[in-house]
PADO-45275 format. One record per residue (C-alpha): x, y, z; residue number from 0. Coordinates in steps of 0.25 Angstrom, whole numbers. Example, Ala and Ser with C-alpha at 12.3 -4.5 7.8 and 13.67 -1.06 7.14 Angstrom:
// PADO-45275
<<49 -18 31> 0>;
<<55 -4 29> 1>;
END
This chain:
// PADO-45275
<<-229 63 284> 0>;
<<-223 77 283> 1>;
<<-218 82 270> 2>;
<<-207 89 277> 3>;
<<-193 84 279> 4>;
<<-191 79 294> 5>;
<<-186 90 303> 6>;
<<-175 81 309> 7>;
<<-163 74 303> 8>;
<<-173 68 292> 9>;
<<-173 82 285> 10>;
<<-158 81 284> 11>;
<<-158 67 279> 12>;
<<-169 70 268> 13>;
<<-163 83 263> 14>;
<<-149 77 263> 15>;
<<-154 65 255> 16>;
<<-161 75 246> 17>;
<<-148 83 244> 18>;
<<-140 70 241> 19>;
<<-151 66 231> 20>;
<<-152 78 223> 21>;
<<-137 80 223> 22>;
<<-136 65 217> 23>;
<<-147 66 207> 24>;
<<-147 80 203> 25>;
<<-134 87 207> 26>;
<<-141 97 216> 27>;
<<-133 103 228> 28>;
<<-139 105 241> 29>;
<<-132 110 254> 30>;
<<-134 117 267> 31>;
<<-137 130 259> 32>;
<<-149 124 251> 33>;
<<-153 112 259> 34>;
<<-165 119 265> 35>;
<<-170 122 250> 36>;
<<-170 107 247> 37>;
<<-176 103 260> 38>;
<<-188 113 258> 39>;
<<-189 107 244> 40>;
<<-190 93 249> 41>;
<<-201 97 259> 42>;
<<-209 103 248> 43>;
<<-207 91 238> 44>;
<<-210 81 249> 45>;
<<-224 86 250> 46>;
<<-227 79 237> 47>;
<<-221 66 241> 48>;
<<-226 55 250> 49>;
<<-218 56 263> 50>;
<<-213 70 262> 51>;
<<-199 75 259> 52>;
<<-191 64 266> 53>;
<<-198 53 258> 54>;
<<-196 61 245> 55>;
<<-181 62 247> 56>;
<<-181 47 250> 57>;
<<-189 43 238> 58>;
<<-181 52 229> 59>;
<<-168 45 234> 60>;
<<-175 32 230> 61>;
<<-177 36 216> 62>;
<<-192 41 216> 63>;
<<-193 50 204> 64>;
<<-204 58 209> 65>;
<<-197 60 222> 66>;
<<-184 64 215> 67>;
<<-192 74 207> 68>;
<<-197 81 220> 69>;
<<-184 81 226> 70>;
<<-178 88 214> 71>;
<<-189 98 215> 72>;
<<-185 100 229> 73>;
<<-171 102 225> 74>;
<<-172 112 214> 75>;
<<-174 127 214> 76>;
<<-184 134 205> 77>;
<<-178 148 206> 78>;
<<-180 153 192> 79>;
<<-188 163 183> 80>;
<<-189 168 169> 81>;
<<-177 175 163> 82>;
<<-168 173 175> 83>;
<<-155 179 172> 84>;
<<-160 187 160> 85>;
<<-146 190 154> 86>;
<<-145 175 151> 87>;
<<-158 175 142> 88>;
<<-154 188 135> 89>;
<<-141 181 131> 90>;
<<-149 169 127> 91>;
<<-157 178 118> 92>;
<<-145 184 111> 93>;
<<-137 171 109> 94>;
<<-148 161 106> 95>;
<<-148 163 91> 96>;
<<-133 160 91> 97>;
<<-136 147 99> 98>;
<<-147 142 90> 99>;
<<-145 132 79> 100>;
<<-154 134 67> 101>;
<<-163 142 75> 102>;
<<-165 132 86> 103>;
<<-159 133 100> 104>;
<<-160 122 111> 105>;
<<-159 127 125> 106>;
<<-160 121 139> 107>;
<<-164 127 152> 108>;
<<-157 117 162> 109>;
<<-163 118 176> 110>;
<<-175 126 171> 111>;
<<-183 124 184> 112>;
<<-197 129 182> 113>;
<<-194 134 167> 114>;
<<-192 149 168> 115>;
<<-178 148 162> 116>;
<<-182 139 151> 117>;
<<-194 148 147> 118>;
<<-185 160 148> 119>;
<<-175 153 138> 120>;
<<-186 150 128> 121>;
<<-191 165 129> 122>;
<<-177 170 127> 123>;
<<-175 160 115> 124>;
<<-188 162 108> 125>;
<<-185 175 101> 126>;
<<-171 172 97> 127>;
<<-171 158 92> 128>;
<<-180 151 82> 129>;
<<-181 138 89> 130>;
<<-178 138 103> 131>;
<<-180 126 112> 132>;
<<-178 125 127> 133>;
<<-178 113 137> 134>;
<<-179 116 152> 135>;
<<-174 105 162> 136>;
<<-175 104 177> 137>;
<<-174 94 187> 138>;
<<-187 98 194> 139>;
<<-199 92 187> 140>;
<<-209 101 195> 141>;
<<-201 114 190> 142>;
<<-202 108 176> 143>;
<<-217 107 177> 144>;
<<-218 122 180> 145>;
<<-209 124 168> 146>;
<<-217 117 159> 147>;
<<-230 124 164> 148>;
<<-223 137 160> 149>;
<<-232 146 170> 150>;
<<-224 156 179> 151>;
<<-227 166 189> 152>;
<<-221 180 192> 153>;
<<-209 174 200> 154>;
<<-204 167 187> 155>;
<<-206 180 180> 156>;
<<-197 189 188> 157>;
<<-186 189 178> 158>;
<<-182 201 169> 159>;
<<-185 201 154> 160>;
<<-197 192 153> 161>;
<<-204 191 140> 162>;
<<-218 197 138> 163>;
<<-225 183 140> 164>;
<<-219 182 154> 165>;
<<-223 196 159> 166>;
<<-235 195 168> 167>;
<<-241 204 179> 168>;
<<-245 192 188> 169>;
<<-249 178 188> 170>;
<<-242 168 179> 171>;
<<-237 167 165> 172>;
<<-236 155 155> 173>;
<<-225 153 146> 174>;
<<-231 155 132> 175>;
<<-233 143 123> 176>;
<<-223 147 112> 177>;
<<-212 146 123> 178>;
<<-217 133 128> 179>;
<<-214 127 115> 180>;
<<-199 130 116> 181>;
<<-197 124 130> 182>;
<<-198 110 136> 183>;
<<-195 106 150> 184>;
<<-189 92 155> 185>;
<<-183 87 168> 186>;
<<-168 85 169> 187>;
<<-159 82 180> 188>;
<<-146 90 176> 189>;
<<-138 80 185> 190>;
<<-143 68 178> 191>;
<<-134 60 168> 192>;
<<-145 60 157> 193>;
<<-150 73 151> 194>;
<<-155 67 138> 195>;
<<-169 63 143> 196>;
<<-172 78 145> 197>;
<<-163 84 135> 198>;
<<-161 74 124> 199>;
<<-147 74 118> 200>;
<<-147 87 112> 201>;
<<-139 100 116> 202>;
<<-143 114 118> 203>;
<<-139 127 113> 204>;
<<-142 134 126> 205>;
<<-143 129 140> 206>;
<<-147 137 153> 207>;
<<-143 131 166> 208>;
<<-144 143 176> 209>;
<<-146 142 191> 210>;
<<-146 127 191> 211>;
<<-132 122 193> 212>;
<<-131 130 206> 213>;
<<-139 119 212> 214>;
<<-130 108 208> 215>;
<<-117 103 215> 216>;
<<-105 108 208> 217>;
<<-102 94 202> 218>;
<<-116 92 197> 219>;
<<-116 106 191> 220>;
<<-103 104 184> 221>;
<<-109 91 178> 222>;
<<-122 98 174> 223>;
<<-114 109 167> 224>;
<<-105 100 159> 225>;
<<-118 93 154> 226>;
<<-125 106 151> 227>;
<<-113 110 143> 228>;
<<-113 97 135> 229>;
<<-128 100 131> 230>;
<<-124 112 124> 231>;
<<-122 113 109> 232>;
<<-109 119 103> 233>;
<<-110 134 106> 234>;
<<-122 132 116> 235>;
<<-123 140 129> 236>;
<<-125 136 143> 237>;
<<-130 147 153> 238>;
<<-128 144 167> 239>;
<<-127 152 180> 240>;
<<-115 160 182> 241>;
<<-110 151 194> 242>;
<<-111 139 185> 243>;
<<-101 144 174> 244>;
<<-89 139 181> 245>;
<<-95 125 180> 246>;
<<-94 126 164> 247>;
<<-87 114 158> 248>;
<<-76 115 147> 249>;
<<-87 113 136> 250>;
<<-93 126 138> 251>;
<<-86 140 139> 252>;
<<-91 151 148> 253>;
<<-94 163 139> 254>;
<<-99 177 142> 255>;
<<-110 183 133> 256>;
<<-116 196 136> 257>;
<<-111 195 151> 258>;
<<-118 181 153> 259>;
<<-109 169 154> 260>;
<<-113 156 147> 261>;
<<-107 143 144> 262>;
<<-104 140 129> 263>;
<<-102 127 123> 264>;
<<-88 130 118> 265>;
<<-88 121 106> 266>;
<<-94 133 99> 267>;
<<-81 141 101> 268>;
<<-73 129 95> 269>;
<<-82 129 83> 270>;
<<-81 144 81> 271>;
<<-96 145 83> 272>;
<<-100 160 81> 273>;
<<-111 158 91> 274>;
<<-102 155 102> 275>;
<<-100 167 112> 276>;
<<-86 172 111> 277>;
<<-83 178 125> 278>;
<<-78 168 135> 279>;
<<-81 171 150> 280>;
<<-70 176 158> 281>;
<<-69 180 173> 282>;
<<-74 195 173> 283>;
<<-63 205 176> 284>;
<<-64 215 187> 285>;
<<-68 226 176> 286>;
<<-78 217 170> 287>;
<<-85 214 184> 288>;
<<-94 224 191> 289>;
<<-91 224 206> 290>;
<<-87 210 207> 291>;
<<-88 203 221> 292>;
<<-76 197 227> 293>;
<<-76 182 225> 294>;
<<-81 177 238> 295>;
<<-93 187 238> 296>;
<<-96 183 223> 297>;
<<-96 168 227> 298>;
<<-106 172 239> 299>;
<<-115 180 230> 300>;
<<-115 169 219> 301>;
<<-119 159 230> 302>;
<<-130 167 235> 303>;
<<-135 170 221> 304>;
<<-135 155 218> 305>;
<<-143 152 230> 306>;
<<-153 162 226> 307>;
<<-153 157 212> 308>;
<<-157 143 217> 309>;
<<-168 148 225> 310>;
<<-161 147 238> 311>;
<<-165 161 243> 312>;
<<-162 159 258> 313>;
<<-148 154 255> 314>;
<<-146 166 245> 315>;
<<-152 175 255> 316>;
<<-143 170 266> 317>;
<<-131 171 257> 318>;
<<-135 185 252> 319>;
<<-136 190 267> 320>;
<<-123 185 270> 321>;
<<-117 192 258> 322>;
<<-123 205 262> 323>;
<<-118 203 277> 324>;
<<-104 202 271> 325>;
<<-104 211 259> 326>;
<<-114 221 257> 327>;
<<-111 224 242> 328>;
<<-120 227 230> 329>;
<<-119 213 225> 330>;
<<-123 206 238> 331>;
<<-134 216 241> 332>;
<<-139 213 227> 333>;
<<-138 198 229> 334>;
<<-146 200 242> 335>;
<<-156 208 235> 336>;
<<-158 197 225> 337>;
<<-161 187 236> 338>;
<<-170 195 244> 339>;
<<-178 199 231> 340>;
<<-180 184 228> 341>;
<<-186 183 242> 342>;
<<-196 193 239> 343>;
<<-189 205 247> 344>;
<<-190 215 235> 345>;
<<-188 227 244> 346>;
<<-176 221 251> 347>;
<<-170 218 237> 348>;
<<-171 232 233> 349>;
<<-165 238 245> 350>;
<<-153 229 243> 351>;
<<-151 233 229> 352>;
<<-152 247 233> 353>;
<<-141 245 243> 354>;
<<-133 238 233> 355>;
<<-133 250 223> 356>;
<<-131 260 235> 357>;
<<-118 253 238> 358>;
<<-114 253 224> 359>;
<<-121 262 214> 360>;
<<-114 255 203> 361>;
<<-120 241 206> 362>;
<<-127 239 193> 363>;
<<-135 227 196> 364>;
<<-141 233 209> 365>;
<<-146 245 200> 366>;
<<-152 235 190> 367>;
<<-159 227 201> 368>;
<<-165 239 207> 369>;
<<-169 244 193> 370>;
<<-176 231 190> 371>;
<<-183 231 204> 372>;
<<-198 233 201> 373>;
<<-201 237 216> 374>;
<<-193 250 214> 375>;
<<-199 262 209> 376>;
<<-197 267 194> 377>;
<<-187 278 197> 378>;
<<-178 269 206> 379>;
<<-178 258 196> 380>;
<<-175 267 184> 381>;
<<-164 273 192> 382>;
<<-157 260 195> 383>;
<<-159 255 181> 384>;
<<-153 268 175> 385>;
<<-141 266 185> 386>;
<<-139 252 181> 387>;
<<-139 256 166> 388>;
<<-129 267 169> 389>;
<<-120 258 176> 390>;
<<-119 248 164> 391>;
<<-118 259 154> 392>;
<<-106 256 145> 393>;
<<-103 243 152> 394>;
<<-100 231 143> 395>;
<<-112 222 141> 396>;
<<-104 210 147> 397>;
<<-100 217 160> 398>;
<<-105 209 171> 399>;
<<-111 217 183> 400>;
<<-109 210 196> 401>;
<<-120 206 206> 402>;
<<-127 194 211> 403>;
<<-132 192 197> 404>;
<<-122 198 188> 405>;
<<-127 204 175> 406>;
<<-119 209 162> 407>;
<<-121 224 160> 408>;
<<-128 221 147> 409>;
<<-139 215 155> 410>;
<<-140 227 165> 411>;
<<-142 236 153> 412>;
<<-153 227 148> 413>;
<<-161 225 161> 414>;
<<-160 239 165> 415>;
<<-163 245 151> 416>;
<<-175 235 150> 417>;
<<-180 239 164> 418>;
<<-179 254 163> 419>;
<<-190 257 153> 420>;
<<-200 248 161> 421>;
<<-197 254 175> 422>;
<<-211 260 179> 423>;
END
């Protein structure tokens, strides 16, 4: 029997059944925009199951644990790499000593996929905390196998600010043994009622749950957010994606530190804890925002970026192309550049960024992106890095610079300054 879903109505019934199953069991949301992603994943998973994809879905619905594991694997996206959103890890390095208790800090990477985030967290903590420990959890057991192996290729190493142990010219790199002692991985369904089997009853000083809740229904995401907050110690920090901050329950307070919004267990403020950050997040004023997009455009940009973050690049590409057709602005051009870059079209990405800064020479993140592009020649990269540094000269560190991935001015300075001496 073929491992493909039937090409007639059977395809729809099997995919529909899988959509309902992962919604009920794992809180995951699929609709017309990402339905094909699930269908393709089920076809791949069906190759490892007798009777193919349709039989796999049926067995999972009947409670077969192996079948459910394969369906979960088909339904989850493994788009991740080391030190993704480097500003988060820079903040963690700075604030971790204040979060630690007696030199110990307990951290949780929720929705860790193949482990790059968990290992990045361990790298960030190892030099600033005496006794860090990290637990990485994910629904996908196949992804956790990769995480435990700790061997990665260049695609996982495409982020900025890699430690020396992860810098390789080719092939693969293994996570060093000292880091392995700090991290453990275990399966956890965030939508389940019982987290104690995976996590015990303890609480955490720091929790990362980034680019995860975008896959959940709003109701399920809100429930997970409440339970994540409940797992924080007093004064603990929860780091989520920007789009998830609005789901924060009353037990945590959105707080801006170095231009990064985190959620702080607010009991710390009631105790007068000196380690609790003091600056609560407020909507940025017009003077604090760099070239804000109108709300409808902002929503469309965020939706396209969320699709790219969950690995649905075709949906992201279609959304970015629609944005470009409607509004050809530096931000929409930059978003389009990010998507086509992920698709391997480096020359197109460069051309789009060049158009963005030609439209507006004050578009800081466009100059930064060009300055960090290793396909440009040294002189061009240096010129764009210098322009980015000049534009943020004298700007407050926490000034948020607009773009598809907004950054504080402090991080533009750090990234451009770090890259400039190494331009060859």
